[in-house]
C-alpha positions as CSV (number, residue, x, y, z in Angstrom):
1,M,-24.2,-12.9,1.8
2,I,-23.2,-10.0,4.1
3,L,-19.6,-11.3,4.3
4,N,-19.3,-11.5,0.5
5,L,-20.6,-8.0,0.2
6,A,-18.2,-6.7,2.8
7,S,-15.3,-8.4,1.0
8,I,-16.3,-6.9,-2.3
9,L,-16.5,-3.4,-0.8
10,L,-13.2,-3.7,1.0
11,I,-11.4,-5.0,-2.1
12,A,-13.0,-2.3,-4.3
13,T,-11.9,0.3,-1.8
14,G,-8.4,-1.1,-2.0
15,L,-8.5,-0.9,-5.7
16,V,-9.5,2.8,-5.5
17,F,-6.5,3.5,-3.3
18,F,-4.2,1.7,-5.7
19,T,-5.6,3.8,-8.6
20,A,-5.2,7.0,-6.6
21,G,-1.5,6.0,-5.9
22,T,-0.9,5.3,-9.6
23,V,-2.5,8.7,-10.6
24,G,-0.3,10.4,-8.0
25,L,2.8,8.6,-9.4
26,L,2.0,9.8,-12.9
27,R,0.8,13.3,-12.1
28,F,3.0,14.7,-9.3
29,P,6.0,16.8,-10.4
30,D,8.8,15.7,-8.2
31,V,10.2,12.5,-6.7
32,H,9.2,13.2,-3.1
33,S,5.6,13.9,-3.9
34,R,5.4,10.8,-6.1
35,L,6.8,8.7,-3.3
36,H,4.4,10.0,-0.8
37,A,1.4,9.4,-3.0
38,L,2.5,6.0,-4.0
39,T,3.6,4.6,-0.6
40,K,0.7,6.0,1.4
41,A,-2.0,5.0,-1.1
42,D,-0.6,1.6,-1.9
43,N,-0.1,0.6,1.7
44,L,-3.6,1.6,2.6
45,G,-5.0,-0.1,-0.6
46,L,-3.2,-3.3,0.3
47,G,-4.6,-3.1,3.8
48,F,-8.1,-3.0,2.5
49,I,-7.5,-5.8,0.1
50,V,-6.0,-8.0,2.9
51,L,-9.1,-7.3,5.0
52,G,-11.3,-8.3,2.2
53,A,-9.4,-11.5,1.6
54,A,-9.2,-12.2,5.3
55,A,-13.0,-12.0,5.5
56,Q,-13.1,-14.9,3.0
57,A,-10.4,-17.0,4.7
58,T,-11.5,-20.3,6.1
59,D,-8.9,-20.7,8.8
60,P,-7.1,-18.3,11.2
61,W,-3.6,-19.3,9.9
62,T,-4.5,-17.8,6.5
63,V,-5.6,-14.6,8.1
64,V,-2.3,-14.5,10.1
65,K,-0.3,-15.0,6.8
66,L,-2.2,-12.3,5.0
67,I,-1.6,-9.8,7.8
68,L,2.1,-10.8,7.9
69,V,2.4,-10.2,4.2
70,W,0.8,-6.8,4.6
71,L,3.1,-5.8,7.5
72,L,6.2,-6.9,5.7
73,T,5.1,-4.9,2.6
74,V,4.6,-1.8,4.8
75,V,8.1,-2.1,6.2
76,A,9.7,-2.8,2.9
77,A,7.8,0.1,1.2
78,A,8.9,2.5,3.9
79,T,12.5,1.4,3.7
80,V,12.6,1.6,-0.1
81,A,10.9,5.0,-0.1
82,Q,13.5,6.3,2.3
83,L,16.4,5.1,0.1
84,V,14.8,6.5,-3.0
85,A,14.1,9.9,-1.4
86,R,17.6,10.1,0.0
87,S,19.1,9.3,-3.4
88,A,17.0,12.0,-5.0
89,L,18.5,14.7,-2.8
90,P,21.3,16.8,-4.3
91,P,24.7,15.6,-3.1
92,E,25.3,18.6,-0.8
93,A,22.1,17.9,1.1
94,R,22.9,14.3,1.9
95,Q,24.3,13.4,5.2
């Protein structure tokens, strides 16, 4: 019972962070602010959802796979955000 409640709270918290990231994407004025809101909130939201799902996992290998997916997503999001932010700069500011 307590484990189910913890999972529900963690996943609900993750959904709140996903919603905040989406609102930031839609409301912020420039590319860099939007990227910041989206990558930070989505990575944290996915982390909470992974924790909630890991609490329901039946074996350790499933937990390892969930954490690996989260880590790979964090690395990919950071890389893509850097590329998008760099392409949004004016040509004279790029190095």
